[in-house]
Every structure is written in C-alpha cells, then in structure tokens.
C-alpha positions, 0 to 999 in steps of 0.5 A, spaced: 348 025 757 350 028 750 352 035 749 349 038 743 353 037 737 354 045 735 358 046 742 365 048 740 367 046 747 363 043 753 363 040 760 361 040 767 363 044 774 360 046 780 354 049 777 352 043 772 353 043 764 356 048 761 357 049 753 362 054 750 360 057 742 365 061 739 364 068 734 372 068 731 375 069 738 369 071 741 367 065 746 359 065 748 359 060 754 352 057 755 349 054 761 344 048 762 338 049 765 333 042 766 326 041 766 322 044 771 315 047 775 317 054 777 312 059 781 312 064 777 311 072 778 311 075 785 305 075 791 301 080 793 305 081 799 312 082 796 314 089 797 315 092 791 311 089 786 308 091 780 301 089 779 303 085 772 306 080 775 299 077 779 297 072 778 303 068 781 302 061 778 305 054 777 309 054 771 312 048 767 317 048 762 317 040 759 324 042 756 331 043 758 334 050 756 341 052 755 342 061 757 349 065 756 351 066 762 351 073 761 348 079 757 351 079 749 357 083 750 360 088 745 365 085 743 361 079 741 356 084 738 360 088 734 363 082 730 356 080 727 352 087 727 354 094 726 355 098 732 349 100 737 349 105 740 351 104 747 351 108 752 358 105 755 362 103 751 368 097 753 369 090 750 366 087 756 361 091 757 353 088 755 351 092 749 346 097 752 344 101 746 340 096 742 332 097 740 327 092 738 329 092 731 337 092 732 336 086 737 332 081 732 337 084 726 342 082 730 338 075 733 337 073 725 345 074 724 347 069 729 342 064 727 347 064 720 352 060 723 347 058 730 340 057 727 338 054 734 340 062 738 334 066 740 332 070 745 329 067 751 321 068 753 320 072 759 318 065 762 325 062 761 329 068 763 325 068 769 325 061 770 332 061 770 334 068 774 330 065 780 335 058 780 330 055 784 328 060 787 321 063 790 324 070 794 324 077 792 331 075 788 335 069 786 339 069 792 333 071 798 329 077 799 334 080 801 329 085 805 334 090 808 338 090 801 344 088 804 346 082 799 344 086 793 350 089 792 354 082 791 350 081 785 347 086 782 350 093 778 345 098 780 344 105 783 347 105 789 354 101 786 354 102 779 357 110 779 352 111 774 355 105 768 354 099 766 360 094 767 363 089 765 360 082 766 360 078 770 364 081 775 360 081 781 356 073 784 352 068 780 346 066 781 346 058 783 345 057 777 352 060 775 349 066 771 350 073 772 347 079 771 341 077 772 339 082 777 342 089 774 348 092 769 343 092 763 336 090 762 335 085 758 330 084 752 325 077 752 320 075 748 313 076 752 307 072 754 301 073 752 298 079 756 303 085 759 296 085 764 298 081 769 298 073 768 292 068 770 291 064 775 292 057 772 297 052 771 300 053 765 305 048 761 310 052 755 306 058 754 307 061 747 311 067 747 308 074 743 314 078 739 312 084 743 319 084 747 318 086 755 325 088 759 327 083 765 333 084 770 334 092 771 339 097 769 345 100 772 341 107 775 335 102 777 333 102 785 332 095 787 324 094 785 326 093 777 331 088 779 327 083 782 325 075 779 319 078 777 319 085 776 317 087 769 318 093 765 315 096 759 317 100 754 317 102 747 320 098 740 325 104 740 327 104 747 335 102 748 337 096 751 341 089 753 339 082 751 342 074 752 341 068 748 339 062 749 337 055 746 332 050 746 335 043 748 
C-alpha cells in the first residue's frame, strides 16, 4: 500500500505503518489505523462508568485513519501559534493550556501546510485508544489498578504534573498517553447525554468539544477508554491530530 504523498518519512515496524511530518525541525509522528468495527461506550457493569457512555453500541469506520502517536507537544505548538497558557512547561511536555478557541486556531494554522490534519472525532479517538480491546483500558480491565501506572500519568504517579510524551508504555497500536498525562479535545458525537442503541457507520461529528483520556491529576475514572468529560470552551486542555486516509 502506498504511503500518503504528504508524508516526509514513512515505514513500518511491529505496530504497523507509520509516517512523520516535519514542522521545521520538530517531527509529528503518526500511525495508521485500519478501518473496522468496534464497541463504543461502556457496559452498565463497568466500574467507574458514567451514564453518557451508554448505550454501548457497534460503530463501523469505513476509512482508515492516521493518528498522532502522542498529544501535540509544546515544541510543535510554539512553531505555529502564540504560546498557550500551559500550567507545566517543557518542549516535550504536551500542551495543556489550550482553550477551544486556541485549539481551533492552532488546527487552522496547521492546515495551511497540511490541510488534511484535523482534530479527531471522539469515535476515532476511542477506536484508536481501544486498539482492538473491549476492556476498561486498552491494556485490560485492571480492576486493582496494578498496571495503570505503566501506561498513564495520573494522580498516583504524576507528582501533580504533566510529563514529556511517550515515556510510558504505548497501547497495542503504538499510541502513547491515551490514558492520562493531558486531556485531549475531540469533536463530539451529536449528543452528550449518551448514545443510541443501534449500529452506526461513520457518525458525523459536531463542533462541540469533548475531553478524552483523563489528566495528570485524575483518578482512574476519567482515564478509561469510554470516559467522556464535558467542560466549557474556556477550559484548558491538550489535543492530538489525525488525518483521514
């Protein structure tokens, strides 16, 4: 399969196909997710579940997806936008201080060079986060939270700070920091009150932003693959970029 013409580098490894885009000297690494069907949301029996994660239902994505291996770093953001008001600073730390307005302005600037890049929908985000799993986290149920510290920066191991990206274990598709470190903005599905109990194919996102993945100060609950967190547009967060195949 040919790699996208807009990639500066490409290859494959144990996780699958990858590409690199370059903003000056700063790389943005992305991995390919094949089309597929997954179960979105959580079952009523899931520990820590919120109501808006149901109904658990099948979703089909008919197109492949390229997704950044990490949240956008401050080094990449700085090349393209005025500095965000980050709480924690460092070039390899994820952006944590972007409002909704900041986020969409940054994406618009990115699109001047790479028009295919955008925010993920929360469907795409959850599909990539799960990486074929149907458990509470991408790596398993982890009911006793014995593994979470290996994959996520959260309240029990973060020291109340974000950390440089890609320092913990990736999920099965080679994606880092899907659980914890920084909350990531996505475009939501049509409702924040829950999902319809029916199979959906390529759902259309809304411009309303929802946060996924939890944060450095979260307990286990918002870090789950199905968790959805709603905040107003001034709330500061991070983001991860995607591109349709």
